[in-house]
VMD Tcl script that draws the C-alpha trace (Angstrom):
set ca {
  {0.00 0.00 0.00}
  {1.52 3.31 -0.93}
  {1.14 6.57 0.94}
  {-1.28 8.09 -1.59}
  {-3.69 5.15 -1.30}
  {-4.06 6.01 2.40}
  {-5.17 9.56 1.53}
  {-1.85 11.38 2.04}
  {-0.07 13.17 -0.78}
  {3.72 12.94 -0.31}
  {3.98 16.69 -0.88}
  {1.77 17.22 2.21}
  {3.74 17.28 5.49}
  {2.38 15.48 8.55}
  {2.81 16.23 12.22}
  {3.82 13.41 14.52}
  {0.31 13.31 16.01}
  {-1.25 13.25 12.52}
  {1.12 10.48 11.51}
  {0.09 8.29 14.45}
  {-3.60 8.81 13.61}
  {-2.90 7.98 9.95}
  {-0.77 4.89 10.73}
  {-3.10 3.32 13.33}
  {-4.35 -0.02 12.03}
  {-1.91 -0.33 9.12}
  {-0.40 -3.74 8.46}
  {2.92 -2.18 7.40}
  {5.26 -0.04 9.46}
  {6.28 3.45 8.46}
  {8.69 6.02 9.85}
  {7.99 9.73 9.58}
  {10.86 11.60 7.92}
  {10.51 15.36 7.81}
  {6.73 15.04 7.74}
  {6.58 12.31 5.07}
  {5.76 8.64 5.86}
  {8.41 6.16 4.65}
  {7.60 2.45 4.41}
  {10.01 0.26 6.41}
  {11.30 -3.06 5.05}
  {10.33 -6.39 6.56}
  {13.16 -8.03 8.47}
  {14.88 -11.38 8.11}
  {15.18 -14.01 10.84}
  {18.83 -13.06 11.55}
  {17.76 -9.45 12.15}
  {15.04 -10.51 14.56}
  {17.34 -12.89 16.46}
  {20.06 -10.25 16.86}
  {17.59 -7.63 18.12}
  {16.17 -10.14 20.60}
  {19.64 -11.21 21.73}
  {20.68 -7.62 22.39}
  {17.46 -6.76 24.21}
  {17.76 -9.90 26.36}
  {21.42 -9.22 27.22}
  {20.57 -5.64 28.19}
  {17.56 -6.65 30.27}
  {19.64 -9.15 32.23}
  {22.39 -6.60 32.97}
  {20.63 -3.28 33.47}
  {19.05 -2.02 36.65}
  {15.44 -2.34 35.49}
  {14.28 0.11 38.16}
  {16.36 2.77 36.32}
  {16.18 1.75 32.65}
  {13.60 0.44 30.19}
  {14.59 -1.63 27.15}
  {12.33 -1.48 24.07}
  {12.44 -3.44 20.86}
  {11.45 -2.16 17.44}
  {7.94 -0.83 17.93}
  {8.60 2.22 20.07}
  {9.16 5.52 18.26}
  {11.96 8.01 18.84}
  {11.35 11.71 18.21}
  {14.23 12.88 16.01}
  {12.76 16.23 14.97}
  {9.55 18.25 15.04}
  {8.05 16.18 12.19}
  {10.19 13.04 12.32}
  {10.10 9.77 14.18}
  {12.25 6.69 13.77}
  {12.03 3.17 15.09}
  {15.33 1.78 16.37}
  {15.62 -1.98 16.61}
  {16.54 -1.69 20.29}
  {16.51 1.35 22.57}
  {17.24 2.05 26.21}
  {15.70 4.98 28.04}
  {15.41 6.04 31.68}
  {12.38 4.67 33.55}
  {9.67 7.08 34.55}
  {8.11 8.18 31.27}
  {4.33 7.96 30.99}
  {3.09 4.54 29.93}
  {0.68 6.26 27.52}
  {3.46 7.93 25.51}
  {4.13 6.74 21.97}
  {7.62 8.20 21.59}
  {10.88 8.11 23.51}
  {12.36 11.56 24.03}
  {15.30 10.61 26.26}
  {16.95 7.56 24.65}
  {20.39 6.77 26.07}
  {21.26 3.89 23.71}
  {19.97 3.20 20.19}
  {20.73 0.06 18.18}
  {20.04 -0.51 14.49}
  {20.49 -3.92 12.86}
  {22.07 -3.40 9.46}
  {20.67 -4.93 6.32}
  {21.65 -4.18 2.71}
  {18.40 -2.27 2.11}
  {18.86 0.03 5.14}
  {22.63 0.59 5.12}
  {22.45 4.00 3.45}
  {19.81 5.17 5.96}
  {21.41 3.73 9.13}
  {24.82 5.30 8.36}
  {23.31 8.44 6.77}
  {20.15 10.25 7.83}
  {19.43 8.09 10.89}
  {22.97 8.52 12.20}
  {22.71 12.29 11.75}
  {19.32 12.44 13.48}
  {20.31 10.12 16.32}
  {23.63 11.86 17.01}
  {21.73 15.16 17.32}
  {19.64 13.81 20.23}
  {20.82 15.61 23.38}
  {20.47 12.68 25.81}
  {21.85 9.95 23.56}
  {25.15 8.46 24.74}
  {25.67 5.55 22.33}
  {24.51 4.56 18.84}
  {25.28 1.04 17.60}
  {24.91 -0.42 14.14}
  {25.08 -4.21 14.17}
  {25.70 -6.07 10.91}
  {23.26 -8.95 10.38}
  {25.34 -10.59 7.63}
  {28.77 -10.66 9.23}
  {30.00 -10.28 12.79}
  {30.67 -6.57 12.89}
  {29.51 -3.68 15.08}
  {30.00 0.06 14.68}
  {29.84 2.17 17.82}
  {29.48 5.91 18.32}
  {29.86 7.02 21.96}
  {30.16 10.50 23.40}
  {33.51 11.36 24.96}
  {33.99 12.94 28.40}
  {33.22 16.39 26.93}
  {29.98 15.11 25.37}
  {31.29 15.14 21.79}
  {30.86 12.41 19.17}
  {33.84 10.89 17.35}
  {34.35 11.80 13.70}
  {34.10 8.11 12.80}
  {32.56 5.18 14.68}
  {34.65 2.46 16.26}
  {34.33 -0.67 14.10}
  {34.67 -4.00 15.91}
  {35.05 -7.24 13.95}
  {36.88 -9.60 16.30}
  {34.73 -12.47 17.60}
  {36.22 -11.83 21.03}
  {35.09 -8.19 21.00}
  {32.95 -6.73 23.70}
  {30.83 -3.63 23.23}
  {31.17 -1.61 26.43}
  {28.19 0.60 27.24}
  {29.41 2.80 30.08}
  {26.33 5.03 30.23}
  {24.10 2.13 31.28}
  {26.74 -0.12 32.87}
  {26.47 -3.01 30.42}
  {28.62 -5.05 28.06}
  {27.56 -6.92 24.93}
  {29.85 -9.74 23.83}
  {29.78 -10.85 20.22}
  {28.70 -14.26 21.52}
  {25.65 -12.65 23.13}
  {24.84 -10.48 20.10}
  {25.17 -13.26 17.52}
  {23.82 -16.20 19.57}
  {22.15 -18.70 17.17}
  {23.07 -16.54 14.15}
  {25.50 -18.30 11.84}
}
mol new
graphics top color blue
foreach p $ca { graphics top sphere $p radius 0.5 }
foreach p [lrange $ca 0 end-1] q [lrange $ca 1 end] { graphics top cylinder $p $q radius 0.2 }
display resetview
């Protein structure tokens, strides 16, 4: 189903609230990018397993009275007319249970696929790294054991380039939330 068949002309910009009203009940998932809905691709089994593995590892390590871990279906406000859906996100506890967007994400994780590579390293990275409360952005490759990590330094600045880890013995250290993700945990049951 394209955007026009749902009664929205792509030239017409939507608000976040209007987008949620429009998207309620759809069988497909869209993100809102500068006021325009963008259809999201369906994921493969490896993508789903990796997202679940990361969420599970985080939930077993984090202080769940301080942090909430969400998978895939919870929106992140990245601008006045933009929302994205990270594959995994961590935010502080305490937000209203009725909210539909996370405004204080600390950690965002995207699982890389060939169809989303240009978005995850391009516009999404730019939008995520502009979030004031974000400490770490991870891109996890679903096709080969590789993780890219952006983390703020002590002054709160982002590195020019992400750290790329490809060693099977690597560990992704997440200081802001006090957790570690081993490659064995990330890629459990993913060949």
